[in-house]
C-alpha atoms as an extended CHARMM CRD file, in Angstrom:
* protein
*
       154  EXT
         1         1  UNK       CA            114.3070000000      129.6150000000       84.1140000000  PROA      1               0.0000000000
         2         2  UNK       CA            112.8520000000      126.5140000000       85.2950000000  PROA      2               0.0000000000
         3         3  UNK       CA            112.2790000000      125.3960000000       89.0430000000  PROA      3               0.0000000000
         4         4  UNK       CA            112.9420000000      121.6380000000       89.8280000000  PROA      4               0.0000000000
         5         5  UNK       CA            111.9270000000      120.1330000000       93.1110000000  PROA      5               0.0000000000
         6         6  UNK       CA            113.1270000000      116.4400000000       94.0860000000  PROA      6               0.0000000000
         7         7  UNK       CA            110.3420000000      115.4000000000       96.5200000000  PROA      7               0.0000000000
         8         8  UNK       CA            110.8450000000      112.2060000000       98.6900000000  PROA      8               0.0000000000
         9         9  UNK       CA            109.2650000000      111.4260000000      102.8230000000  PROA      9               0.0000000000
        10        10  UNK       CA            112.1810000000      112.3130000000      104.3930000000  PROA      10              0.0000000000
        11        11  UNK       CA            113.7430000000      114.3540000000      102.3970000000  PROA      11              0.0000000000
        12        12  UNK       CA            117.5470000000      111.8800000000      103.5510000000  PROA      12              0.0000000000
        13        13  UNK       CA            117.7660000000      109.3830000000      100.5490000000  PROA      13              0.0000000000
        14        14  UNK       CA            115.9920000000      109.5430000000       97.1110000000  PROA      14              0.0000000000
        15        15  UNK       CA            114.8160000000      112.9710000000       97.0930000000  PROA      15              0.0000000000
        16        16  UNK       CA            118.8510000000      114.7000000000       98.2060000000  PROA      16              0.0000000000
        17        17  UNK       CA            120.6720000000      112.3310000000       96.0830000000  PROA      17              0.0000000000
        18        18  UNK       CA            118.3770000000      113.7170000000       92.7680000000  PROA      18              0.0000000000
        19        19  UNK       CA            119.0480000000      117.0850000000       93.1090000000  PROA      19              0.0000000000
        20        20  UNK       CA            122.5390000000      115.8240000000       92.6910000000  PROA      20              0.0000000000
        21        21  UNK       CA            123.2740000000      113.8860000000       90.2070000000  PROA      21              0.0000000000
        22        22  UNK       CA            120.1750000000      116.5820000000       88.1690000000  PROA      22              0.0000000000
        23        23  UNK       CA            122.5420000000      118.9170000000       89.0590000000  PROA      23              0.0000000000
        24        24  UNK       CA            125.9090000000      116.9120000000       88.3250000000  PROA      24              0.0000000000
        25        25  UNK       CA            124.1520000000      116.4490000000       84.7670000000  PROA      25              0.0000000000
        26        26  UNK       CA            123.3050000000      120.1960000000       84.2040000000  PROA      26              0.0000000000
        27        27  UNK       CA            126.6730000000      121.3000000000       85.0080000000  PROA      27              0.0000000000
        28        28  UNK       CA            128.7970000000      119.3490000000       82.7740000000  PROA      28              0.0000000000
        29        29  UNK       CA            126.4480000000      120.0650000000       79.9190000000  PROA      29              0.0000000000
        30        30  UNK       CA            126.9370000000      124.7020000000       80.5990000000  PROA      30              0.0000000000
        31        31  UNK       CA            122.9350000000      124.1620000000       82.1480000000  PROA      31              0.0000000000
        32        32  UNK       CA            123.4080000000      125.7600000000       85.3190000000  PROA      32              0.0000000000
        33        33  UNK       CA            121.6910000000      128.7730000000       84.1050000000  PROA      33              0.0000000000
        34        34  UNK       CA            118.8640000000      126.8180000000       83.0800000000  PROA      34              0.0000000000
        35        35  UNK       CA            117.2110000000      125.6190000000       85.8020000000  PROA      35              0.0000000000
        36        36  UNK       CA            117.2130000000      126.0810000000       89.1900000000  PROA      36              0.0000000000
        37        37  UNK       CA            117.1910000000      122.4920000000       91.3410000000  PROA      37              0.0000000000
        38        38  UNK       CA            115.7150000000      121.6440000000       95.6430000000  PROA      38              0.0000000000
        39        39  UNK       CA            114.6470000000      118.9110000000       97.0830000000  PROA      39              0.0000000000
        40        40  UNK       CA            112.2320000000      118.1570000000      100.0560000000  PROA      40              0.0000000000
        41        41  UNK       CA            110.4510000000      115.8700000000      102.0750000000  PROA      41              0.0000000000
        42        42  UNK       CA            106.4830000000      115.0550000000      102.5200000000  PROA      42              0.0000000000
        43        43  UNK       CA            107.8110000000      114.6590000000      106.3480000000  PROA      43              0.0000000000
        44        44  UNK       CA            109.4340000000      116.8090000000      108.8130000000  PROA      44              0.0000000000
        45        45  UNK       CA            111.1620000000      113.8310000000      109.8710000000  PROA      45              0.0000000000
        46        46  UNK       CA            114.8740000000      115.1720000000      109.1970000000  PROA      46              0.0000000000
        47        47  UNK       CA            114.7000000000      119.1590000000      109.1510000000  PROA      47              0.0000000000
        48        48  UNK       CA            118.1960000000      120.6210000000      109.1940000000  PROA      48              0.0000000000
        49        49  UNK       CA            119.5890000000      117.4510000000      108.7540000000  PROA      49              0.0000000000
        50        50  UNK       CA            122.3550000000      116.3010000000      105.4310000000  PROA      50              0.0000000000
        51        51  UNK       CA            121.7440000000      113.3170000000      104.1380000000  PROA      51              0.0000000000
        52        52  UNK       CA            121.8290000000      109.9620000000      104.8940000000  PROA      52              0.0000000000
        53        53  UNK       CA            125.3990000000      108.6610000000      104.9770000000  PROA      53              0.0000000000
        54        54  UNK       CA            124.8600000000      106.1540000000      102.3910000000  PROA      54              0.0000000000
        55        55  UNK       CA            123.5730000000      108.9430000000       99.3180000000  PROA      55              0.0000000000
        56        56  UNK       CA            127.1140000000      110.4530000000       99.9930000000  PROA      56              0.0000000000
        57        57  UNK       CA            129.2760000000      107.9380000000       99.9050000000  PROA      57              0.0000000000
        58        58  UNK       CA            127.2710000000      106.8690000000       96.7970000000  PROA      58              0.0000000000
        59        59  UNK       CA            127.2690000000      109.8910000000       94.9500000000  PROA      59              0.0000000000
        60        60  UNK       CA            131.1730000000      110.0010000000       96.0590000000  PROA      60              0.0000000000
        61        61  UNK       CA            131.5530000000      106.9610000000       94.4920000000  PROA      61              0.0000000000
        62        62  UNK       CA            129.2510000000      107.6350000000       91.7990000000  PROA      62              0.0000000000
        63        63  UNK       CA            131.8050000000      110.6960000000       91.3350000000  PROA      63              0.0000000000
        64        64  UNK       CA            128.4480000000      112.9110000000       92.3310000000  PROA      64              0.0000000000
        65        65  UNK       CA            128.6790000000      116.2010000000       94.6520000000  PROA      65              0.0000000000
        66        66  UNK       CA            125.6540000000      116.1220000000       96.6730000000  PROA      66              0.0000000000
        67        67  UNK       CA            125.6890000000      119.2580000000       99.4310000000  PROA      67              0.0000000000
        68        68  UNK       CA            121.2530000000      119.3980000000      101.0960000000  PROA      68              0.0000000000
        69        69  UNK       CA            119.6170000000      120.2620000000      104.2250000000  PROA      69              0.0000000000
        70        70  UNK       CA            117.0830000000      118.0210000000      104.6940000000  PROA      70              0.0000000000
        71        71  UNK       CA            113.2620000000      120.0580000000      104.2180000000  PROA      71              0.0000000000
        72        72  UNK       CA            109.9460000000      119.6610000000      104.9450000000  PROA      72              0.0000000000
        73        73  UNK       CA            107.3670000000      120.8250000000      101.3110000000  PROA      73              0.0000000000
        74        74  UNK       CA            104.9730000000      123.0060000000      102.2160000000  PROA      74              0.0000000000
        75        75  UNK       CA            102.2970000000      124.3630000000       99.4510000000  PROA      75              0.0000000000
        76        76  UNK       CA            104.0020000000      127.6250000000       98.9210000000  PROA      76              0.0000000000
        77        77  UNK       CA            106.7880000000      124.9830000000       97.2710000000  PROA      77              0.0000000000
        78        78  UNK       CA            103.6750000000      124.7450000000       94.0630000000  PROA      78              0.0000000000
        79        79  UNK       CA            103.9920000000      128.6540000000       93.6890000000  PROA      79              0.0000000000
        80        80  UNK       CA            107.7650000000      128.3740000000       93.1330000000  PROA      80              0.0000000000
        81        81  UNK       CA            108.5180000000      125.3800000000       91.2130000000  PROA      81              0.0000000000
        82        82  UNK       CA            107.3330000000      124.2800000000       87.6030000000  PROA      82              0.0000000000
        83        83  UNK       CA            108.1610000000      120.6430000000       87.3900000000  PROA      83              0.0000000000
        84        84  UNK       CA            107.1900000000      118.8620000000       91.4170000000  PROA      84              0.0000000000
        85        85  UNK       CA            109.3860000000      115.1490000000       90.8560000000  PROA      85              0.0000000000
        86        86  UNK       CA            108.1050000000      112.6020000000       93.2570000000  PROA      86              0.0000000000
        87        87  UNK       CA            110.1080000000      109.3400000000       94.2140000000  PROA      87              0.0000000000
        88        88  UNK       CA            107.0550000000      107.4150000000       94.8890000000  PROA      88              0.0000000000
        89        89  UNK       CA            102.9400000000      107.4020000000       94.4520000000  PROA      89              0.0000000000
        90        90  UNK       CA            102.0790000000      107.8940000000       98.3000000000  PROA      90              0.0000000000
        91        91  UNK       CA            104.3280000000      111.4600000000       98.2160000000  PROA      91              0.0000000000
        92        92  UNK       CA            102.6430000000      111.9130000000       95.1360000000  PROA      92              0.0000000000
        93        93  UNK       CA             99.7440000000      111.4340000000       97.1250000000  PROA      93              0.0000000000
        94        94  UNK       CA            101.0160000000      113.0760000000      100.2230000000  PROA      94              0.0000000000
        95        95  UNK       CA            101.3880000000      116.4830000000       97.8320000000  PROA      95              0.0000000000
        96        96  UNK       CA             98.4190000000      116.6650000000       96.0920000000  PROA      96              0.0000000000
        97        97  UNK       CA             96.6160000000      116.0500000000       99.7870000000  PROA      97              0.0000000000
        98        98  UNK       CA             99.3670000000      118.6350000000      100.7460000000  PROA      98              0.0000000000
        99        99  UNK       CA             97.7780000000      121.6630000000       98.5860000000  PROA      99              0.0000000000
       100       100  UNK       CA             94.3000000000      120.5770000000       97.8670000000  PROA      100             0.0000000000
       101       101  UNK       CA             94.9850000000      120.5460000000       93.6010000000  PROA      101             0.0000000000
       102       102  UNK       CA             96.9120000000      118.6580000000       91.2090000000  PROA      102             0.0000000000
       103       103  UNK       CA             99.6970000000      120.8280000000       90.0970000000  PROA      103             0.0000000000
       104       104  UNK       CA            100.9630000000      120.5470000000       86.2170000000  PROA      104             0.0000000000
       105       105  UNK       CA            104.0720000000      120.3530000000       86.8210000000  PROA      105             0.0000000000
       106       106  UNK       CA            103.8310000000      117.6470000000       89.1530000000  PROA      106             0.0000000000
       107       107  UNK       CA            105.7920000000      114.4610000000       87.3610000000  PROA      107             0.0000000000
       108       108  UNK       CA            106.6720000000      110.7230000000       88.9580000000  PROA      108             0.0000000000
       109       109  UNK       CA            110.7670000000      110.8700000000       88.9150000000  PROA      109             0.0000000000
       110       110  UNK       CA            110.3820000000      107.5400000000       87.3130000000  PROA      110             0.0000000000
       111       111  UNK       CA            107.6580000000      108.4670000000       84.2830000000  PROA      111             0.0000000000
       112       112  UNK       CA            111.2050000000      109.1500000000       83.0230000000  PROA      112             0.0000000000
       113       113  UNK       CA            112.6990000000      105.2480000000       83.6110000000  PROA      113             0.0000000000
       114       114  UNK       CA            113.4400000000      104.7070000000       80.4390000000  PROA      114             0.0000000000
       115       115  UNK       CA            113.7680000000      100.6680000000       82.5080000000  PROA      115             0.0000000000
       116       116  UNK       CA            111.4470000000      100.6810000000       84.3360000000  PROA      116             0.0000000000
       117       117  UNK       CA            109.6330000000       98.2500000000       85.8210000000  PROA      117             0.0000000000
       118       118  UNK       CA            107.4360000000      100.2170000000       88.6520000000  PROA      118             0.0000000000
       119       119  UNK       CA            106.4690000000      104.5920000000       88.9410000000  PROA      119             0.0000000000
       120       120  UNK       CA            108.4590000000      103.5460000000       92.6420000000  PROA      120             0.0000000000
       121       121  UNK       CA            111.9360000000      104.9310000000       93.2000000000  PROA      121             0.0000000000
       122       122  UNK       CA            112.7600000000      102.1960000000       96.2800000000  PROA      122             0.0000000000
       123       123  UNK       CA            112.9820000000      103.9790000000       99.1110000000  PROA      123             0.0000000000
       124       124  UNK       CA            116.7160000000      102.0010000000      100.6870000000  PROA      124             0.0000000000
       125       125  UNK       CA            116.5880000000      103.3700000000      103.7020000000  PROA      125             0.0000000000
       126       126  UNK       CA            116.2430000000       99.9240000000      106.1360000000  PROA      126             0.0000000000
       127       127  UNK       CA            117.9780000000       98.0640000000      103.4880000000  PROA      127             0.0000000000
       128       128  UNK       CA            122.1310000000       97.7580000000      102.9990000000  PROA      128             0.0000000000
       129       129  UNK       CA            123.9100000000       99.6590000000       99.7690000000  PROA      129             0.0000000000
       130       130  UNK       CA            123.5010000000       98.3530000000       97.5650000000  PROA      130             0.0000000000
       131       131  UNK       CA            120.1700000000       98.7500000000       97.8290000000  PROA      131             0.0000000000
       132       132  UNK       CA            121.5350000000      103.3690000000       97.3870000000  PROA      132             0.0000000000
       133       133  UNK       CA            123.7240000000      102.4100000000       94.4640000000  PROA      133             0.0000000000
       134       134  UNK       CA            120.1240000000      100.8660000000       92.7380000000  PROA      134             0.0000000000
       135       135  UNK       CA            118.4070000000      103.9670000000       93.1630000000  PROA      135             0.0000000000
       136       136  UNK       CA            121.1990000000      106.2050000000       92.5170000000  PROA      136             0.0000000000
       137       137  UNK       CA            121.4610000000      104.3780000000       88.9080000000  PROA      137             0.0000000000
       138       138  UNK       CA            117.5760000000      104.8190000000       88.5820000000  PROA      138             0.0000000000
       139       139  UNK       CA            118.0880000000      108.2620000000       89.6350000000  PROA      139             0.0000000000
       140       140  UNK       CA            120.5360000000      108.6320000000       86.7980000000  PROA      140             0.0000000000
       141       141  UNK       CA            118.2220000000      107.3330000000       84.0170000000  PROA      141             0.0000000000
       142       142  UNK       CA            115.7340000000      108.6040000000       84.9420000000  PROA      142             0.0000000000
       143       143  UNK       CA            116.9750000000      112.6670000000       84.8910000000  PROA      143             0.0000000000
       144       144  UNK       CA            118.9470000000      111.8360000000       82.1720000000  PROA      144             0.0000000000
       145       145  UNK       CA            115.8560000000      110.5430000000       80.6360000000  PROA      145             0.0000000000
       146       146  UNK       CA            113.9150000000      114.1260000000       82.0440000000  PROA      146             0.0000000000
       147       147  UNK       CA            116.7990000000      116.5160000000       81.0520000000  PROA      147             0.0000000000
       148       148  UNK       CA            116.0900000000      115.9440000000       77.8740000000  PROA      148             0.0000000000
       149       149  UNK       CA            112.4500000000      116.1290000000       77.8810000000  PROA      149             0.0000000000
       150       150  UNK       CA            112.7720000000      120.0190000000       79.3430000000  PROA      150             0.0000000000
       151       151  UNK       CA            116.2450000000      120.9650000000       76.8770000000  PROA      151             0.0000000000
       152       152  UNK       CA            113.8280000000      119.4340000000       74.2430000000  PROA      152             0.0000000000
       153       153  UNK       CA            110.6190000000      121.0690000000       74.6640000000  PROA      153             0.0000000000
       154       154  UNK       CA            111.9290000000      124.7430000000       74.9390000000  PROA      154             0.0000000000
């Protein structure tokens, strides 16, 4: 079983949405038994909270179930997960800083986006609803390719 952790700053917008999309993809492909997923934030701002209502709404509009509670990334996650997927370069650096070294499976979400103009999944928190749909689209493309990478390497 491959274990994947999606990480953003507060764990209420991008990373729970990335986790939900990945879970939806593996469910539709009958691969649920091959993966364990979770999400976390490098900050403790929203620990215990549900995803941002706009993340929940964009997931609902795209028929993707989303159900998670925010938690903070901890160094022990390096031992638990095979892949740690950062949403942006700041969180990528925060993950390394928290542990003191780079995990072999630490990657950027947009490493798998075939339409990327940046390595960043933009943080939609301070923007409007359209930003959440844009993030959904980025995460859907990236997760589709990430899943393809994971299943083809086996």
